[in-house]
C-alpha positions in Angstrom: 139.1 84.3 84.9 137.3 84.7 81.5 136.8 80.9 81.3 135.2 80.9 84.7 132.8 83.7 83.6 132.0 81.8 80.4 131.3 78.5 82.3 129.1 80.3 84.8 127.2 81.9 81.9 126.5 78.6 80.2 125.5 76.9 83.5 123.0 79.8 84.1 121.8 79.6 80.5 121.2 75.8 80.8 119.4 76.3 84.1 117.1 78.9 82.6 116.6 76.8 79.5 115.5 73.9 81.7 113.4 76.0 84.0 111.5 78.1 81.4 111.8 75.6 78.4 112.7 78.5 76.0 113.6 77.0 72.6 112.6 73.6 73.9 112.5 71.2 70.9 109.0 69.8 71.7 107.7 73.3 72.3 109.0 74.4 69.0 107.2 71.5 67.3 104.0 72.3 69.1 104.3 76.0 68.1 104.7 75.0 64.4 101.7 72.7 64.5 99.6 75.3 66.4 100.3 77.9 63.7 99.4 75.4 60.9 96.2 74.1 62.4 95.1 77.5 63.5 95.5 78.8 59.9 93.6 75.7 58.6 90.8 76.3 61.1 90.6 79.9 60.2 90.2 79.2 56.5 87.6 76.6 57.3 85.7 78.8 59.7 85.2 81.4 56.9 82.7 79.0 55.3 80.6 79.5 58.4 79.9 83.0 57.2 77.2 81.2 55.2 75.1 81.5 58.4 75.1 85.2 58.0 74.1 85.4 54.4 71.8 82.4 53.8 68.5 81.4 55.4 68.8 80.0 58.9 66.0 77.8 60.1 66.9 77.8 63.8 69.5 79.5 65.9 70.1 78.6 69.5 70.4 81.3 72.1 72.0 81.4 75.6 75.3 80.7 77.1 75.9 77.4 75.2 76.1 79.5 72.1 78.8 81.9 73.3 80.7 80.6 76.4 82.3 77.3 75.0 83.9 78.9 72.0 85.4 81.6 74.2 86.8 79.0 76.6 88.3 77.1 73.6 89.8 80.4 72.4 91.3 80.9 75.9 92.8 77.4 75.7 94.4 78.1 72.4 95.9 81.4 73.7 97.3 79.6 76.7 98.9 77.0 74.4 100.6 79.7 72.4 101.9 81.4 75.5 102.8 78.0 77.0 105.3 77.4 74.3 107.4 80.3 75.7 106.4 80.3 79.4 107.7 83.1 81.6 107.5 80.7 84.6 107.3 76.9 84.9 103.6 76.3 84.8 103.9 72.5 85.4 102.7 71.6 88.8 101.5 68.1 88.2 103.8 65.3 89.3 105.7 63.5 88.0 106.9 65.6 85.1 106.9 63.5 81.9 110.3 63.0 80.1 111.1 64.1 76.6 110.2 60.7 74.9 106.7 60.8 76.5 106.3 64.5 75.6 107.0 63.6 71.9 104.2 61.0 72.1 101.9 63.7 73.5 102.9 66.0 70.6 102.1 63.3 68.0 98.7 62.7 69.6 98.1 66.4 69.6 98.8 66.4 65.8 96.6 63.4 65.3 93.6 64.8 67.1 94.1 68.3 65.5 93.9 66.6 62.1 90.8 64.7 63.1 89.2 67.9 64.3 89.8 69.5 60.9 88.5 66.4 59.1 85.4 66.4 61.4 84.3 69.9 60.5 85.1 69.5 56.8 82.9 66.3 56.8 80.0 68.6 57.7 80.4 70.4 54.4 77.8 73.2 54.0 76.3 72.3 57.3 79.3 73.6 59.2 79.0 76.7 61.4 80.8 77.9 64.5 77.3 78.6 65.9 74.6 76.3 67.1 72.1 76.6 64.3 70.3 74.7 61.5 70.0 75.9 57.9 66.9 75.5 55.9 68.7 73.1 53.7 70.4 71.3 56.6 71.2 67.6 56.2 71.9 65.0 58.8 75.5 63.9 58.3 75.9 60.1 59.0 79.0 59.1 57.1 82.7 58.9 57.9 83.6 59.4 61.5 80.0 60.6 62.1 78.9 57.0 61.6 80.5 56.1 64.9 80.2 59.2 67.1 77.9 62.2 66.9 80.4 64.9 68.1 83.8 64.0 66.7 84.8 67.7 66.3 84.3 68.4 70.0 86.0 65.1 71.1 89.0 65.7 68.9 89.2 69.3 70.0 89.3 68.3 73.7 91.9 65.6 73.1 94.1 67.9 71.0 94.0 70.6 73.7 94.7 68.0 76.4 97.8 66.6 74.6 99.0 70.0 73.7 99.0 70.9 77.3 100.8 67.8 78.3 103.4 68.2 75.5 104.3 71.8 76.5 103.9 71.0 80.2 101.2 73.5 80.8 99.1 72.6 83.8 96.6 75.5 83.2 95.8 74.0 79.7 95.3 70.5 81.1 93.1 71.7 83.9 91.1 74.1 81.7 90.4 71.3 79.2 89.4 68.6 81.8 87.5 70.8 84.3 85.9 73.5 82.1 86.1 72.7 78.3 84.9 69.1 78.7 81.6 69.7 80.6 80.9 72.8 78.5 81.2 71.0 75.2 79.1 68.1 76.5 76.3 70.6 77.4 76.8 72.4 74.0 76.5 69.0 72.2 73.3 68.2 74.1 71.9 71.5 73.1 72.7 70.8 69.4 71.1 67.4 69.7 67.8 68.9 71.0 67.6 71.0 67.8 68.5 68.1 65.6 66.0 65.8 67.3 63.2 68.3 66.8 64.1 68.7 63.2 64.9 65.2 61.9 62.8 63.3 64.4 62.8 59.6 63.3 65.9 59.9 61.2 67.7 61.4 64.3 66.4 58.7 66.6 67.6 56.0 64.3 71.0 57.7 63.9 71.4 58.2 67.7 70.7 54.5 68.5 73.6 53.3 66.4 76.2 56.0 67.4 77.8 57.3 70.6 78.0 60.8 71.9 81.8 61.0 72.3 82.6 57.3 72.5 81.3 54.8 69.9 78.0 53.1 71.1 78.1 54.9 74.4 75.6 57.7 75.2 
């Protein structure tokens, strides 16, 4: 009788494990990476406090300034909750297998690293706001020599692959349907300010780079 109860318990536990993905190996890897990259982003974003203590030449206003960062924060929150889902939030078919999810995890790590590298390449120009400092410089080296918004592109791809790795349809849909168009519009707003400030230098830079994809846009 005891052995039957034990077997039923383990069968139920395995069912729950599969259904809710609690302690799923890929989810655990994603959680560790999320914590590491969130900490790295936080330490880097502290440098944006420069915008509050040094002279700012221009600062954008409107929804492009506030809405996209809040949506990205919501996406990050969904990713953290998605690691330990209370319900199965995957309603896209077919469901990817474990090997493919590991590939998605590796791509998530790659683009999270590129996102960090992108904002660090901006140096003292970096800010979480849409603004220009009085000593602002046009960054044209590194990954910025190919595309003008690598930070946004890598953020979108990192969120997308995180959602695929943890099998979170809400993260996938939020990234593709909301974050993507919002960051495109935010990027265009930034370019308006850069164009008005750097004029010919910006025009030359824009001709040899792409918006999100090299040589496109």
